[in-house]
C-alpha positions in Angstrom: 17.4 12.2 -10.8 18.4 15.8 -12.4 15.9 18.2 -13.4 15.2 18.3 -16.9 13.2 19.3 -19.8 11.2 17.5 -22.2 10.5 19.3 -25.2 7.2 20.4 -26.5 6.0 19.5 -29.8 2.7 19.6 -31.6 -0.5 17.9 -30.1 -1.1 14.2 -31.5 -3.3 11.5 -30.4 -3.0 10.3 -27.0 -1.4 6.9 -26.5 -4.4 5.4 -24.7 -6.9 2.9 -26.0 -10.5 4.1 -26.4 -12.5 2.3 -23.8 -16.1 3.9 -24.3 -17.5 1.1 -26.7 -16.4 -1.4 -23.5 -18.6 0.9 -21.2 -21.5 1.0 -23.9 -21.3 -2.7 -23.7 -21.4 -2.5 -19.7 -24.5 -0.2 -19.8 -26.3 -2.5 -21.9 -25.3 -5.7 -20.0 -26.6 -3.8 -17.0 -29.9 -2.6 -18.6 -30.7 -6.3 -20.1 -29.8 -7.5 -16.2 -32.4 -4.7 -14.9 -35.0 -5.6 -17.1 -35.1 -9.2 -16.1 -34.6 -8.8 -12.4 -37.7 -6.4 -12.7 -40.0 -9.2 -14.5 -38.9 -11.8 -11.7 -39.7 -9.1 -9.1 -42.3 -7.1 -10.8 -45.3 -9.3 -9.5 -44.2 -9.0 -5.9 -43.9 -5.2 -6.3 -47.0 -4.5 -8.3 -44.9 -3.3 -11.3 -47.1 -3.3 -14.6 -44.5 -5.3 -17.1 -44.3 -2.5 -19.7 -42.6 -0.1 -17.4 -39.2 -2.0 -17.3 -39.8 -3.0 -20.8 -39.9 0.6 -21.9 -37.6 1.8 -19.9 -35.0 -0.9 -20.9 -35.6 -0.2 -24.6 -35.1 3.4 -24.1 -31.6 2.4 -22.5 -30.9 0.2 -25.4 -32.1 2.8 -28.0 -30.1 5.6 -26.7 -26.7 3.6 -26.0 -27.2 2.2 -29.6 -27.5 5.5 -30.8 -24.7 6.8 -28.7 -22.5 4.5 -30.1 -23.2 4.8 -33.6 -23.1 8.5 -34.0 -20.9 9.6 -30.9 -18.7 6.7 -30.6 -20.0 6.2 -27.1 -18.9 9.4 -26.1 -22.3 10.2 -24.5 -22.2 7.6 -22.0 -18.6 8.1 -21.0 -19.6 11.9 -20.4 -22.6 11.0 -18.4 -20.7 8.5 -16.0 -17.8 10.9 -15.8 -20.1 13.8 -14.5 -21.8 11.0 -12.1 -18.8 10.5 -10.8 -17.4 13.8 -10.7 -20.2 15.0 -8.2 -17.6 13.4 -5.5 -15.0 15.8 -4.4 -12.7 12.9 -3.7 -12.9 11.6 -7.1 -11.8 14.6 -8.7 -9.3 14.8 -6.2 -8.2 11.3 -7.0 -8.0 12.1 -10.7 -6.0 15.1 -10.3 -3.4 13.1 -8.3 -3.5 10.1 -10.7 -2.9 12.4 -13.7 -0.2 14.6 -12.0 1.7 11.7 -11.4 1.9 10.5 -15.1 2.7 14.0 -15.9 5.7 14.5 -13.5 7.1 11.5 -14.1 7.0 11.8 -18.3 8.5 14.9 -17.4 11.5 13.4 -15.9 11.9 10.4 -18.2 11.9 12.9 -21.2 8.6 11.8 -22.7 7.0 14.8 -24.4 3.4 15.8 -23.2 1.1 17.8 -25.6 -1.9 18.3 -23.3 -4.2 17.0 -20.4 -7.5 16.7 -19.2 -9.2 15.6 -16.0 -12.5 15.0 -17.2 -14.4 13.5 -19.9 -16.2 16.7 -20.6 -12.8 18.5 -21.3 -11.5 15.7 -23.2 -14.8 15.9 -25.4 -14.4 19.9 -25.9 -10.8 19.7 -26.8 -11.4 16.8 -29.5 -9.3 13.8 -27.8 -10.5 10.4 -27.9 -10.9 8.4 -24.5 -12.2 9.5 -21.2 -8.7 12.1 -21.1 -5.5 11.9 -19.1 -2.0 13.1 -20.0 -1.3 13.0 -23.7 2.4 12.0 -25.1 3.7 12.5 -28.4 3.6 9.4 -30.4 6.8 10.2 -32.5 9.1 10.1 -29.4 8.4 6.6 -29.2 8.3 5.7 -32.9 11.6 7.4 -33.1 13.2 5.8 -30.2 12.1 2.3 -31.8 13.9 3.1 -35.0 17.0 3.9 -33.2 16.9 0.5 -31.5 16.3 1.6 -28.1 13.1 -0.7 -27.5 14.0 -1.7 -24.1 14.9 1.6 -22.6 11.7 3.2 -24.3 9.5 0.5 -23.3 10.8 0.9 -19.6 10.0 4.5 -19.5 6.6 4.3 -20.8 5.9 1.5 -18.3 7.1 3.6 -15.7 4.7 6.1 -16.8 1.7 4.5 -17.3 2.2 3.1 -13.5 2.7 6.5 -12.1 -0.6 7.4 -11.7 -1.1 4.4 -9.4 1.8 4.9 -7.6 0.8 8.5 -6.9 -2.6 7.4 -5.5 -0.8 5.0 -3.3 1.6 7.8 -2.0 -1.3 10.2 -1.5 -4.3 8.0 -0.1 -2.5 4.5 0.8 -4.8 2.9 -1.9 -5.4 3.1 -5.8 -8.9 3.2 -7.5 -8.2 4.0 -11.0 -5.5 2.6 -13.0 -7.2 -0.4 -14.8 -6.8 1.0 -18.3 -3.1 1.9 -17.5 -2.5 -1.8 -16.5 -4.0 -2.9 -19.5 -1.8 -0.8 -21.8 1.3 -1.9 -20.1 0.2 -5.7 -20.1 -0.6 -5.3 -24.0 2.8 -3.5 -24.6 5.1 -5.9 -23.0 3.0 -8.8 -24.6 3.6 -7.3 -27.6 7.2 -7.2 -27.5 7.8 -10.6 -26.5 7.4 -10.7 -22.6 5.3 -13.7 -21.2 2.4 -13.3 -19.1 4.2 -14.4 -16.1 7.0 -11.9 -16.5 4.2 -9.2 -16.9 3.3 -8.7 -13.3 7.3 -8.3 -12.4 7.5 -5.5 -14.6 4.3 -4.1 -13.4 5.6 -3.9 -10.0 9.2 -2.9 -10.8 7.6 0.2 -13.0 5.3 1.2 -9.9 8.4 0.8 -7.9 10.2 3.5 -10.3 7.4 5.8 -10.6 6.9 5.5 -6.5 10.2 6.7 -5.9 10.6 9.3 -8.5 7.4 11.0 -7.2 8.6 10.4 -3.2 12.0 12.2 -4.6 10.3 15.0 -6.2 7.3 15.3 -3.8 7.5 19.2 -3.8 7.5 19.3 -7.6 4.6 16.8 -7.4 2.6 18.6 -4.9 3.2 22.2 -6.7 2.1 20.5 -10.0 -0.9 19.2 -8.7 -2.0 22.9 -7.7 -1.1 24.0 -11.1 -3.2 21.2 -12.9 -6.0 22.1 -10.5 -5.9 25.6 -12.1 -5.7 24.1 -15.5 -2.2 25.5 -16.3 -1.0 24.9 -19.9 1.7 22.4 -20.5 4.3 24.9 -20.8 3.5 26.5 -17.2 3.2 22.9 -15.7 7.0 22.3 -17.0 8.0 25.8 -15.4 6.0 25.0 -11.9 8.1 21.4 -11.8 11.2 23.2 -12.4 10.9 25.8 -10.0 10.3 23.2 -7.4 12.8 20.6 -8.3 15.3 20.2 -5.5 
């Protein structure tokens, strides 16, 4: 594939589902489970019943307040901060998002911004927990022109690019659950059967994998640029300069 440029356009909402309410529900479920467990084990460990009850009530109250007032961003930021204490986690996120960025660039999908942590996402006013943001108008324009299949293939490849990048760099993957969910939702909404989804998923990952490997020098340079929080335009230039 030849080096091509994706046109910059004004920032728009990221094509990602907001997972924050689900995160809050998970925290609540864990809190309830913890209280149940503490009630059962409390007598054995000499823990007063009021302690786990107060702790659980506090967590539930904060989670509810966070959901109502901040759409779950508080819990997302907390979990992101806890995970971010690991250098390996930060590196994985960086390489994962660089995979999305590189493949989107070569497939001509305009990138408007990127974030690597929930805190950066919160400060910039974007929804979700972060990632590479695309111009959703590019999808709408393509669909209006009757290029549904081609557009869907491109976005499926971009969605699987983070997973492909992790597998290339680490021989394993930890992230990508939301990417798979987006791909599955899109395919089914466009008439694909559940049995067809895994086949398309593997195809898209293979396409992304081959693209990253073919442009590995550009990918590695992009990782370094994104680590320094280079602008989207600067990242485009880095890819172009290292594209062979």
